[in-house]
C-alpha positions as CSV (number, residue, x, y, z in Angstrom):
1,X,-15.1,-8.6,12.9
2,X,-14.9,-6.0,15.7
3,X,-11.9,-5.4,18.1
4,X,-13.2,-4.1,21.4
5,X,-10.5,-1.7,23.4
6,X,-11.7,-1.9,26.8
7,X,-9.4,1.1,28.8
8,X,-10.0,1.2,32.5
9,X,-11.5,4.3,33.3
10,X,-9.2,5.8,35.5
11,X,-8.1,9.7,35.8
12,X,-5.3,11.0,35.3
13,X,-3.2,12.3,38.3
14,X,-1.5,15.3,38.4
15,X,-4.1,17.6,36.3
16,X,-5.1,21.3,37.3
17,X,-8.3,21.9,39.0
18,X,-11.3,21.8,36.9
19,X,-9.7,20.1,33.2
20,X,-10.7,17.0,32.0
21,X,-10.6,14.4,34.4
22,X,-9.8,12.1,30.8
23,X,-7.7,13.6,28.1
24,X,-6.6,10.0,27.0
25,X,-9.8,9.8,25.7
26,X,-9.1,12.4,22.8
27,X,-5.9,11.1,22.3
28,X,-6.7,8.1,21.5
29,X,-10.1,9.0,19.7
30,X,-7.4,11.0,17.3
31,X,-5.3,8.0,17.1
32,X,-8.1,5.8,15.6
33,X,-8.9,8.6,13.3
34,X,-5.9,9.0,12.0
35,X,-5.5,5.0,11.4
36,X,-8.9,5.6,9.7
37,X,-8.1,8.5,7.6
38,X,-5.0,6.4,6.4
39,X,-7.3,3.0,5.4
40,X,-5.5,1.2,7.9
41,X,-9.0,0.7,10.0
42,X,-11.9,1.3,10.3
43,X,-13.7,2.9,13.9
44,X,-16.4,1.1,14.0
45,X,-18.5,3.3,16.5
46,X,-18.2,5.7,18.6
47,X,-16.6,4.9,22.1
48,X,-18.0,5.2,25.2
49,X,-18.4,4.5,29.2
50,X,-19.3,0.8,29.8
51,X,-18.8,0.9,34.0
52,X,-15.2,1.2,34.6
53,X,-14.1,0.8,31.2
54,X,-14.6,2.9,28.2
55,X,-14.3,1.3,25.7
56,X,-13.4,1.7,21.5
57,X,-14.2,-0.2,18.3
58,X,-11.7,-0.8,15.5
59,X,-12.4,-3.1,12.2
60,X,-12.0,-3.0,9.2
61,X,-8.6,-5.2,9.0
62,X,-7.2,-8.6,9.6
63,X,-7.6,-9.5,13.3
64,X,-3.4,-9.5,13.5
65,X,-3.4,-5.7,12.6
66,X,-7.0,-5.1,14.4
67,X,-4.4,-6.3,17.8
68,X,-2.1,-4.4,16.8
69,X,-3.7,-1.2,16.7
70,X,-5.1,-1.9,20.1
71,X,-1.2,-2.3,21.0
72,X,-0.7,1.1,20.4
73,X,-3.7,2.2,21.6
74,X,-2.8,0.5,25.5
75,X,0.9,2.1,25.8
76,X,0.1,5.6,24.3
77,X,1.0,7.8,27.2
78,X,-1.4,8.7,29.4
79,X,-3.5,6.1,28.3
80,X,-4.3,3.8,32.0
81,X,-2.6,0.7,32.9
82,X,-4.5,-2.6,32.0
83,X,-6.2,-2.0,28.8
84,X,-7.9,-5.3,27.0
85,X,-8.5,-6.3,24.1
86,X,-12.3,-8.3,23.1
87,X,-12.1,-10.0,19.1
88,X,-15.9,-10.5,19.1
89,X,-17.5,-9.6,15.8
90,X,-20.8,-6.8,15.2
91,X,-23.5,-9.0,16.4
92,X,-22.2,-9.3,19.4
93,X,-25.4,-8.9,21.9
94,X,-23.1,-6.9,24.4
95,X,-19.9,-5.8,25.4
96,X,-16.7,-8.1,26.2
97,X,-18.5,-10.8,24.4
98,X,-15.3,-12.9,22.8
99,X,-11.8,-13.9,23.5
100,X,-9.8,-11.5,25.3
101,X,-6.3,-10.7,24.8
102,X,-4.4,-8.4,27.3
103,X,-2.2,-5.0,26.3
104,X,0.0,-4.4,25.1
105,X,0.9,-7.5,23.1
106,X,4.5,-8.6,23.2
107,X,7.5,-7.5,21.2
108,X,7.5,-10.1,18.3
């Protein structure tokens, strides 16, 4: 199982001229790398731009745990609102094929 985390590809507002417009991408990659180092999840593939979203991929844990990671990503400072998770598998022929889950998840 793979959970795709689809984040709207929107630039961060109020950045100084000449700054990278999507610093939140690096923040997400750092979080996912830390979680992978801790053994909580595996980063399935490098994130990539797909149309008007940026997609991150996580695997290596139960669906509930992967969705919790996706929810953490959606609530990181600077991450644009509107992120969704797509529960898929590594055999999917394209992004976004699978069950969609709105993020962040409601608190339990």
